[in-house]
VOGU-3710 file (C-alpha; in Angstrom, 3 decimals, decimal comma):
1> mrgwrvklap> -39,327/9,613/11,048  -39,931/13,290/11,612  -37,334/15,449/9,917  -35,750/18,637/11,177  -34,031/21,469/9,391  -30,619/22,910/10,038  -28,871/25,950/8,682  -25,216/26,838/8,594  -24,463/29,944/10,587  -21,938/32,458/9,184
11> egrfqgtams> -19,221/31,339/11,581  -19,468/27,748/10,305  -21,641/26,237/13,040  -24,907/24,366/12,705  -28,010/25,861/14,244  -31,332/24,017/14,417  -34,522/23,845/16,390  -33,780/20,257/17,393  -30,579/21,303/19,167  -30,171/23,318/22,303
21> asvtrralla> -26,663/24,411/21,428  -24,603/24,816/18,288  -21,775/22,438/17,439  -19,053/22,542/14,874  -19,937/21,125/11,479  -17,100/18,600/11,686  -18,171/17,392/15,114  -21,755/17,032/13,941  -20,732/14,997/10,927  -18,609/12,669/12,998
31> aaapalvlga> -21,122/12,170/15,794  -24,327/12,035/13,775  -23,218/10,015/10,746  -25,416/6,971/11,529  -28,476/9,159/12,048  -27,806/11,058/8,859  -27,583/7,820/6,916  -30,972/6,710/8,280  -32,435/10,138/7,662  -31,414/10,011/4,025
41> csftgrnsap> -34,198/7,471/3,418  -36,989/9,670/4,807  -38,843/12,782/3,729  -39,942/15,738/5,833  -43,174/16,249/3,929  -44,991/15,984/0,632  -43,366/19,100/-0,822  -39,878/18,452/0,525  -36,959/17,839/-1,839  -35,459/14,341/-1,809
51> aiihryhrpr> -32,674/13,799/0,700  -29,149/14,108/-0,672  -27,497/10,698/-0,813  -24,111/11,852/-2,070  -22,601/15,239/-2,797  -20,525/15,488/-5,945  -17,512/17,754/-6,173  -15,105/18,352/-9,012  -11,477/17,552/-8,177  -9,704/20,624/-6,884
61> paadadhavv> -6,045/21,453/-6,278  -4,742/20,666/-2,808  -3,923/23,830/-0,886  -0,354/25,001/-0,283  1,180/21,998/-2,060  4,965/21,789/-1,984  6,954/19,155/-3,909  10,572/18,051/-3,722  12,773/15,321/-5,151  13,955/12,909/-2,448
71> yrredefcaw> 16,202/10,695/-4,567  17,032/10,695/-8,278  19,907/9,328/-10,304  20,085/9,595/-14,074  20,859/5,894/-14,529  18,387/4,448/-12,019  14,768/3,326/-12,078  13,457/3,909/-8,518  10,052/2,693/-7,425  7,584/0,788/-5,200
81> tytrgfwedg> 7,745/2,768/-1,964  4,412/1,374/-0,697  5,525/-2,260/-0,617  9,181/-1,977/0,424  8,717/-0,593/3,943  7,847/2,711/5,582  8,143/3,446/9,303  7,769/6,169/11,925  9,796/5,602/15,106  9,292/6,747/18,678
91> nghlmqnfds> 10,922/10,116/17,974  8,635/10,835/15,028  11,452/10,227/12,543  10,519/8,686/9,187  12,215/5,887/7,276  11,488/4,760/3,702  12,782/1,828/1,630  12,580/1,603/-2,158  14,032/-0,361/-5,066  16,763/1,134/-7,238
101> ltvdyeklda> 17,466/-0,579/-10,575  20,482/0,446/-12,644  19,337/1,032/-16,225  20,412/2,727/-19,427  17,437/4,887/-20,341  18,861/5,523/-23,808  18,641/1,794/-24,573  15,223/1,207/-23,039  12,016/1,238/-25,035  8,362/1,153/-24,066
111> egithnnifa> 8,408/-2,629/-23,742  11,693/-2,792/-21,889  10,604/-0,379/-19,183  7,457/-2,341/-18,285  7,339/-4,037/-14,887  7,442/-7,403/-16,640  10,847/-6,636/-18,158  12,591/-3,882/-16,205  14,275/-6,263/-13,751  15,773/-8,326/-16,569
121> rstgrrmltv> 16,882/-5,195/-18,421  18,601/-3,693/-15,393  22,290/-4,275/-14,672  22,038/-3,879/-10,909  19,510/-3,808/-8,110  19,749/-2,245/-4,650  17,389/-1,616/-1,774  17,886/1,973/-0,641  16,798/3,530/2,648  16,251/7,246/3,242
131> rstdrgvtwn> 15,379/8,995/6,500  13,837/12,260/7,649  14,134/13,867/11,074  11,880/16,888/10,344  8,543/15,219/9,564  9,380/14,608/5,934  10,326/18,123/4,917  13,874/17,025/4,066  15,407/13,583/3,484  18,964/12,253/3,280
141> gdnpevdlmt> 18,591/11,310/-0,372  22,148/12,403/-1,105  23,455/9,732/1,258  21,025/6,789/1,403  21,786/3,508/3,147  22,337/0,594/0,782  20,908/-2,910/1,322  20,404/-2,239/5,023  18,194/-5,297/5,553  20,588/-7,816/3,982
151> rdiasrptfa> 24,002/-6,363/4,827  26,153/-8,725/6,962  23,123/-10,963/7,333  25,093/-14,122/8,175  26,381/-12,583/11,425  22,991/-11,553/12,783  20,568/-13,513/14,980  17,405/-14,555/13,174  13,970/-13,130/13,865  13,058/-16,309/15,721
161> esgpidwsdr> 16,130/-15,859/17,942  15,388/-12,196/18,733  12,853/-12,638/21,518  11,363/-11,394/23,593  10,021/-8,627/21,327  8,018/-5,759/22,790  5,892/-4,612/19,860  4,451/-1,736/21,901  7,892/-0,076/21,868  7,677/2,404/18,983
171> ntllysafnt> 11,360/1,911/18,205  10,687/-1,773/17,524  10,003/-2,108/13,801  8,886/-5,008/11,611  10,147/-5,669/8,085  9,086/-8,366/5,662  10,662/-8,418/2,220  8,078/-8,043/-0,525  6,911/-11,260/-2,160  8,151/-13,330/0,777
181> rnlqvskdag> 6,773/-14,481/4,139  10,018/-13,758/6,000  10,130/-11,501/9,060  12,912/-9,273/10,367  12,903/-7,050/13,437  14,758/-3,940/14,531  14,847/-2,872/18,179  16,772/0,364/17,577  14,501/2,375/15,260  15,683/0,670/12,111
191> rtwsapspqp> 19,440/1,044/12,532  20,128/-2,693/12,709  17,974/-5,654/11,743  17,771/-9,346/12,517  18,214/-12,017/9,910  14,894/-13,274/8,478  12,748/-16,148/9,696  9,720/-17,466/7,758  6,151/-17,329/8,998  4,153/-20,579/8,873
201> leglkslvsl> 1,802/-21,065/5,926  -0,739/-22,915/8,071  -2,438/-24,459/5,049  -2,346/-21,368/2,814  -0,943/-21,652/-0,701  1,547/-18,802/-0,287  1,937/-15,456/1,450  3,015/-12,083/0,077  4,207/-9,480/2,581  4,629/-5,736/2,176
211> ssylvrpdgr> 5,880/-4,693/5,641  2,329/-3,710/6,573  1,472/-3,958/10,258  0,023/-2,231/13,293  0,271/-2,814/17,042  -2,899/-3,055/19,114  -3,073/-1,357/22,536  -2,704/-4,785/24,170  0,724/-5,151/22,557  -0,260/-7,701/19,935
221> clhfmyeten> 1,188/-7,022/16,488  -1,042/-7,603/13,450  0,750/-8,346/10,183  -1,208/-7,698/6,979  -0,410/-9,777/3,890  -2,267/-11,533/1,107  -2,530/-15,119/-0,002  -2,098/-15,845/-3,703  -1,968/-18,740/-6,114  0,680/-18,192/-8,798
231> gwkrrpvvya> 0,144/-14,450/-8,522  -3,617/-14,752/-9,118  -6,600/-15,290/-6,774  -5,357/-12,844/-4,179  -6,986/-12,574/-0,746  -5,881/-10,293/2,128  -5,010/-12,055/5,366  -4,018/-11,064/8,911  -1,482/-12,833/11,100  -1,062/-11,979/14,799
241> svdggtefhf> 1,896/-12,204/17,148  1,712/-14,394/20,246  3,441/-14,100/23,620  7,149/-13,487/23,234  6,650/-11,673/19,942  8,695/-13,988/17,717  5,816/-16,094/16,412  2,968/-15,023/14,139  -0,068/-17,133/13,288  -3,181/-16,873/11,130
251> lsfitpkedp> -5,885/-14,638/12,611  -8,383/-13,850/9,849  -9,195/-13,168/6,241  -10,275/-9,593/5,544  -12,532/-10,209/2,527  -14,766/-12,972/1,216  -13,131/-15,624/-0,930  -14,999/-14,418/-4,017  -16,682/-11,167/-4,966  -20,329/-11,904/-5,879
261> wgnadgeyrt> -20,311/-8,824/-8,092  -17,180/-9,953/-9,952  -15,739/-6,450/-10,119  -12,326/-7,731/-11,181  -13,450/-10,781/-13,160  -12,385/-11,083/-16,771  -10,286/-12,917/-19,328  -6,815/-11,486/-18,798  -4,351/-12,554/-21,449  -1,360/-11,137/-19,645
271> taaygghrwf> 0,874/-11,724/-16,664  -0,453/-11,460/-13,116  1,289/-8,090/-12,736  -0,985/-6,594/-15,379  -4,145/-8,574/-14,653  -7,243/-7,954/-12,614  -7,245/-8,582/-8,855  -10,173/-7,953/-6,540  -8,411/-7,223/-3,237  -4,745/-6,972/-2,226
281> ypraillpgg> -2,098/-4,700/-0,629  -3,772/-4,374/2,803  -2,651/-1,447/4,986  -4,319/-0,590/8,300  -4,640/2,170/10,886  -6,104/2,086/14,397  -8,734/4,615/15,501  -9,006/5,866/19,110  -12,188/3,904/19,779  -10,527/0,626/18,816
291> rilcslrcqr> -11,849/0,263/15,273  -9,267/-0,825/12,694  -9,521/0,505/9,146  -7,783/-1,375/6,349  -7,349/0,032/2,856  -7,251/-2,430/-0,045  -6,126/-2,057/-3,636  -8,598/-3,257/-6,274  -7,867/-3,339/-10,002  -8,807/-4,395/-13,473
301> dpqgvmwsev> -5,757/-2,778/-15,041  -2,755/-1,435/-13,074  -2,205/1,170/-15,769  -5,180/3,145/-14,478  -8,365/1,180/-13,840  -8,015/0,563/-10,123  -9,552/1,931/-6,955  -9,297/1,797/-3,148  -11,737/0,294/-0,642  -11,851/0,323/3,143
311> yasddggrtw> -12,740/-2,620/5,368  -13,262/-2,258/9,113  -12,866/-4,452/12,184  -14,402/-3,692/15,576  -12,942/-6,722/17,369  -9,208/-6,297/17,003  -8,894/-7,793/13,523  -10,797/-11,044/14,121  -13,667/-10,226/11,764  -14,048/-7,649/8,999
321> gflsrindfg> -16,709/-5,898/6,952  -16,840/-3,548/3,983  -17,027/0,118/5,025  -16,541/2,330/1,964  -14,994/2,883/-1,420  -12,671/5,887/-1,289  -12,594/6,933/-4,923  -13,483/6,223/-8,518  -9,871/5,588/-9,511  -6,547/5,439/-7,687
331> apaslvrmsd> -4,664/2,838/-5,627  -3,049/1,794/-3,396  -4,191/4,305/-0,790  -2,219/5,223/2,318  -4,430/6,219/5,262  -3,398/8,685/7,953  -5,462/9,814/10,924  -4,996/13,500/11,617  -4,818/14,994/15,095  -8,254/16,618/14,577
341> grivavygyr> -9,831/13,222/13,859  -10,091/13,478/10,093  -8,748/10,620/7,976  -6,809/11,325/4,791  -6,262/8,827/1,984  -3,413/9,533/-0,455  -3,032/7,519/-3,654  -1,422/7,491/-7,076  -3,684/8,486/-9,959  -2,747/6,505/-13,066
351> lpdygiraav> -5,135/8,057/-15,580  -4,614/11,391/-17,347  -3,784/13,770/-15,796  -1,356/11,421/-14,043  -0,228/12,298/-10,549  -0,993/12,056/-6,830  -4,438/12,648/-5,322  -6,102/12,532/-1,920  -9,494/12,362/-0,243  -10,614/13,317/3,259
361> sedggrtwgg> -13,146/11,626/5,525  -14,765/13,461/8,435  -16,771/10,484/9,716  -14,248/7,751/10,402  -13,901/6,531/6,815  -17,616/5,989/6,123  -17,771/8,687/3,450  -15,152/10,670/1,551  -15,129/14,255/0,359  -14,207/15,669/-3,013
371> elvvrddggs> -10,896/14,647/-4,545  -7,807/16,775/-3,906  -5,238/16,948/-6,707  -1,864/16,986/-4,969  -0,076/17,089/-8,319  -1,007/16,294/-11,925  2,278/16,660/-13,778  3,079/12,969/-14,150  4,503/11,745/-17,435  2,698/8,380/-17,498
381> wdlgypnawe> 0,755/5,907/-15,377  3,974/4,493/-13,842  3,950/6,361/-10,524  2,359/6,399/-7,089  2,626/3,918/-4,182  2,545/6,744/-1,604  3,060/6,521/2,136  1,402/9,347/4,079  1,806/10,973/7,500  0,752/14,101/9,396
391> vspgrvgciy> 3,412/16,802/9,148  1,578/19,192/11,479  -2,094/19,930/12,233  -3,837/20,252/8,873  -0,699/19,413/6,852  -0,163/16,036/5,183  3,090/14,630/3,822  3,534/11,754/1,375  6,474/10,025/-0,300  6,081/8,086/-3,540
401> yfnskhdpvq> 7,733/7,208/-6,823  7,202/9,536/-9,747  8,000/10,411/-13,320  7,471/13,883/-14,731  5,992/14,974/-18,032  8,572/17,786/-17,993  11,525/15,366/-17,970  13,597/15,727/-21,180  13,886/11,920/-21,263  10,532/10,283/-22,022
411> itggkrhiar> 10,174/6,501/-22,188  6,546/5,918/-21,264  7,084/8,827/-18,898  10,165/10,454/-17,441  12,911/8,895/-15,345  11,495/7,132/-12,304  12,567/8,727/-9,030  11,429/9,247/-5,438  9,596/12,456/-4,544  7,620/13,895/-1,669
421> sifsi> 4,724/16,321/-1,365  3,339/18,291/1,560  -0,103/19,889/1,335  -2,936/21,293/3,444  -6,448/19,892/3,908
//
């Protein structure tokens, strides 16, 4: 292969003898990514330097980062935004669920605040819902809705009785309580919800949902879950709606049954919550050309040694293949496609310095740029689970659970609360 040289003009455009006109750097990267990958294996001549396979960048602070507390109470442990449900309706309004556990921080210790014990140590549990009507700048954290999905449940029709369901209506939302296979639907942008109905197992051992779904342009809804055996041996799976919208059935597995490299293999003498798992927590986005990208959480230790991978489907979710690994450390990752075509991944970072980080892809998720530090003032590993969205062109918002190293109360980190950040890329 004959090589050709390019140079970056002062105004940020590529110029080269193999091109008749200049194009923006971002457009070139997106359009020529396959050719660049092939070209990386060739040389332009005997005295040429080796092609660059990967560019390394030190983490740098995200630009114009702004942080705010969404919800905090001094006697509550609030967490797990990623798995409890996050939605954007047809008006661009945002809706976030999270768990709130009533606790006495003065009586908790490092063992009592672990995820194995915090539920037993709490004296109350509620599902809270907060909303934003200004693209996540402000939230109604002072007046959240309480147990919206289960309130007056006996008087509601079930999911199975709620047909027909038009999943292409952006005010039609899907909810599935975490650690269940039950489905609920809202047809009014999340104001009211049906009672739950279970999805069929269809020969699988069990299903774990996290209200993760997307709607294809043909109106079919894809629901992303994972199969598990007693909390272990997790494998991401996709179910798809059929005509009428009230039935979902198995469509595909996203990953192989086993990882030949064994990246999460080991002897884990702990509970499943703190063990190693190769792939779980699937979350997907749809690209304009029809490709579906699905981020997956991978871990050896949830207290820091975990990372995020991307799998892709070019046939509507029927078959999948590995596309990229986003980062060295940090999961789960929430993907958002920006209006300029870039893809941003936002994730919790559970190693010192604890906080929230992000990465940007300019080529459809094939490669990822240097890490952006959204914030690094976390008090411990127990934070993250972000959901991300585009606030405005070039501005990204995310909502997550957090604990601060500046909190006067420190029990393996500060008091757990819900926060949001907005930053530029």
